[in-house]
N, C-alpha and C positions, 0 to 999 in steps of 0.2 A: 469558204476555203481560206487557209492561211495565205497572207501576202508577204512579200519580202519588204517588211516595214523598216528594218534597220540593217539588213544584210540580204544578200541573195540566197534564198533557200534552194536546196537540192532535192531531186527526186529522180525517178527513172520510170520505165514503162511497165514493169511488173514481173515478167518471167526471168528466172535466174536458174543456173544449172542445179540439178538435183544430185545428191550424193550417190555414189556408185552403188552402195548397198541398198539404198531406197529404190534405185532403178531395178535392181535384181528382184526385190519384192514386188514392184509394180508389174514387171514382166511376168513373173510367176502367176500373179492374180489374173492378168489379162489372158494368159494361156489356159486358165482353169486349173492350175496345179493346186493341190491341197496346201493350206497354210494356216497359220495362227492369226485370226483377225485381230486379236489383242496386241500381238507383237507388231503387226503392221501399223495399227493405230498409234502405238507408242513410238515407233520409228518415225512416222509421219509427223507426229507432234514435236519430237525432238529436232527433226529436220527444219521445220518452220521456225522453231526457237533459234537454231544455229544460223539460219539464213537472216533473220532479223537482227541478230546480234552482230553479224558481219556487216550488214548495211550501216548500222550505227557506228561500228568501229571504223568504217571507211569514211564516215562524215556525212552520210545521207540523212536529211532531215525528215522527209516524207517517205515512209517505208511501207512495205507490203510483205506478203508471205512468200513471194517468189513463185507463186503458183505451183508449190511443191506437190500438191495432191493431184494435179491434172496431168493425165498422160499425153494430152495434146490440146492445142488451142481449139481445134474443131471437134475433137472426139469427146471432150468432157460433156458436151451437151447431150450426147446420146445416152449418158448415164442419168440425165436429169429431165429429159423430155420424152414423152411418148410419141408414137407415130412415125418413127424412122426405121429404115431397114438398110443394113450395110450391103453394098454391092461389090464384093471382092473382085469381080471380073471387069468392072468398069475402070476407066482411067480418068484421072483428074484432068481438067482442061484449064489449067492456070495460065495466066499471062500470055494469052494467045499471040499478040503481036510480037512480043519479045521472043517467044519460042520460034515463031516463024522466021524471025530475022537472024537468030543465032541458034539453029537447031542442034548443031554439034555440041556447043557449049552446054545447052540446057539439058540435053540427054545425059551428059556426064554429071551436071550439077544435081539434077533430081535424083539420080541413082546414088550419088555419093552423100549429098548433104540433106536431101529431103526425105529419102527412104532409108539409106544406110544408117545403121546404128540406132534407129528408133525402137523404143520399148514395144510399141504396137505399130503395125503397118498401117499407113494411111489408106483408108477405104472410103470411097464416096458414100454419103448417106442420102437416101431418097425418102421423101415424105410419102408414106403410103396410108396414113390414117390421121385422125384428129390429134392435134398437138396440145398436150397438157403438161403442166409442170409436176414432176414427181420426185424432185431432187432435194426435198427439204432436209432429209437426214444428212446427206453429204454436204449441203450448204452450211448447216448448223455446225457440223464438225469443223469445216474450214474457218468459220467465224470464231468458234471457241478456241481453236488452235492459235489464231492470230491475236485474239484478245489476251490469251495467256502469254504469248511471246513478247508482246509490248509492255506488259505489266512491269512497272518499275523502271522502264527505260526512259531516257530523255529524248523523245521524238516530238517534232512539231505537229505531225499529223500522220494518219494511217489511211491508206486507200486499199481497195480491193477490186481487181478487174473482173469484168464479165463481158461475154461476147455480145456484139450487136446483132439485132434480129436478122440482118442480111447475111450473117456468117453462119447461121444454123442451117446445116444441110447444103450450104453453098447454093441455095436457090433451086435445088433439084426437087421438084414437086410433081407428084402423080395423083394427089388426092384432092387438093383445093381447085376451084374452078379457074383461078388466075394466080399469077405470081403475087399480085398485090394482096389478094385474099390470104394467101399462104404467109407472106411476110408479116402481115398484121396479126395473124393467128399466133405466130411465133412471138411477136412483141407482146401480145396479151399474156402469153404464158411466162415470158421472161420477166414481166413486171413483178412477179413473185420474188425472183432472185434479186432484182434491182432494189426493191423496197426493203427486203431483209438486210441487205448490206448497209443501207443508209440507217435503218432502224437500230443496227448494232453499233452505230456511232462512227462508222467509217465513211470516207469519201468514196463514192462509186466511180470507177473508171469504165467507160464503154470502150471496148476495143473494136475498132472498125477499119481494117485495111481494105474493106470491100467497096467503100465509097470511092477511094482513089483507084482501085482496080477497075471499076466500071468506067471511070473517066480516062483511064490510061490504056487498058489492054483489051477491053471487050470489043468483039467484032460487030459493032453497032454504029449507026450514023451518029454524028454529033447531037442531033435532036433526040434520038433514042437514048443515048447515054445520059443526057441532061434530064430527060423525063424519068428514067429509072433511078438516077441519083436522087432526084427530088422525092420520089416515092420512098427511097430508103430513109431519107431524113425524116419524113412524116411518120414512118414506122418507128424510128428511134423515139421520137417525141411521144408516140402512143405508148411505148413501153415505159417511158419515164413519167407518165402522168401521175400527178399527186406527189412527185418528189421535187423538193426545192432545187432550182438550178444551181444554187451555191453549194450544194452537196454533190455535184456531178462534175467530173472532168472527162473530156472526150479525147481519145487517142486515135489518130489515123496514120497509116504508113502505106507502103507500096507492096507489101507482102513478099518481096524478094530481098534476100540479104546480099549475097555477093553475086553480081552479074553486071552486064553492060548497062542496063537501066535506061536505055535511050528513049523508051516510050513512056517514061514516067510523066504524068500530067504535071504541069507547073502548079504551084500553090495558088497562083492567081486565078486558075480555073475553078478552084474549090472554095476560096475563102468566103464568098457570099453564102455558100451552102453551110459551112461550119457555123457561121453566126446565126443560122436558123435553128440550130440544135439547142435544146434547153439545157445548156451546160454553162458553168462559169469559166472553165478553163479549157484550153485547146492545146493538145500535144501533137507535134508533127516533126517530120524529118527536116533537119537543118544542118547536119554536120557532114553528110557524105557529099562526094564531089559533084553529084548531080543537082544538089539543092542548096549548097552553102551560100550561093550568091543571092538566094531569094529573100534575104533580110531586107533587101531594097524595096520589097513590096510594101513595107510598113512606112515608107516615105510618102506613099500616095493612098494608102488604105488606113482609115482611122479605126483604131481599136474601140469598139463600143464601150460605153461607160460601165464600169464594174467587172469587165472581163479580164482574164489573165491568159498569158501565153506561156507554154511550156515547150520551147524550142529544143530540139536535140542538139546538144553541144558536144556529145561524144557519139560515136557511131557503132552500130552492130555489124557493120559491113567489113570490118577489118580487125586484125589482131594487133595493129599498131596502137600503142597507148598514146593518146593525144597529150601534147605538152600542156601543162597547166596555164602557161602564158597564152597559148592559142585559145584554150577554152575560155580564159578570161576575156580575150578579144571578142570572141563570139557572143558572150553574154552582154558585153558592153554595147555591141552593135544593136542589139534588140532594146536594151534598156534606154539607150539614147533616143530611140525612135518611138517607143510606146510608154516609157516611164519605168524607172527601176522597180517600183512597187508592184508593177504588173507583169514581172518576169520571174518564173521559176526555172532553174537550170535542170534540164532533163537529158534523156537519151533518145536517139532516133527510134528505137524499137526495143522489144524484149530480146534477151540474150539466149533464151532457150524455150521458144514457143512450143516445141515438142520435147517430151521427155526422151532424151537420147544419150547414148554413150559417146557420140561423136558431135558435140556442139561445134559450130563453125568458129566461134570465139572460145578459146580455151578457158576453163573456169578460173585459172590463176590470172589470166589476162583480164577477165571480167572485173575481178576485184581491184586489180591495178587501175583499170579505167575508172571505176567508181571513186577511188582515192584521188585520182587526178581531177575528176569532176569536182570533188569537194575542195581541193586546193585551188582550182581555177575559179570557183565561186568565191573563195576567200580573197583572191587577188582582185577580182572584179568588184567586190564589195569595198575593198580598200580604195579603189579608184572612184567608185560611184558615191561613196559616203565620206570622201576625204574632206 
């Protein structure tokens, strides 16, 4: 991966708002309405190109496709893996401790922000058969669109996100003998996607809010949480087998955008698990008010040789555009503790993990945040390389 050798490089976590007319086409396809596949493919290709150009115009160095083709962070794997069945009548059991502590807030939040406005309704997926990868055509379409979009543009690097094994089906398994057998079967299948992304010349980003969710919200004992988190890490590494760590970045977050967040596990509880994952860079939340103080962790935890941090210095939890001087301060805090060359400036999480007409952060604000990120990185660079 590229390092910040002469200035602080900028990136983000992947998902960005989709254009309204693309959402219309995605919704029609999802509901089974007749349509022109060629017209959809052309609009999707154009949306990726527009998204990449906007990132470059905002000053982002390490870019991606904005996950324009994916109707949802969880749902896209149902298009690429066999063995899953949607259960429309079931309910998601997200963030148990948080929901129990603030039931009125989360009832409103899930209805408005997690369900309202989505192109497709979130439905729990249950594993009912053997898991195999069948998404080669969709994956190659995404790879080709991103390759075409970055051609001729001045970018430092290109990455493409893919879901962690623990996020597939959210662990709902009725086929395999154990949760461990299920998660490793998913990892085996997802290796196809992981390898293809790297073989295309991109950096692979593993998206994994589930590691922090287990340690934060799961109704398990501390020992059970730790044991399950360790199993998740081992499954990730199984999925990454044969892929050089320097071609992998790992992103984790807490799965909630706007909320009280009082049950978020501190980064200190996770940091040793992160370093067990066969990745070179680690992306995590550091800009929202529950985690900004955690830069102090790096005063007592040594960053392993060759590793890179991608702390969030802008947040997906608010429509406030962070001031570039504050962003610069956040970057400098990390650079002074782990080395300026070991820091990329990133975002807490993606800005549109679901294809939705009602993103929590308005699209115009998203681009303003990315411009502020680039300006903050410029200010930090002037300080760190003065």
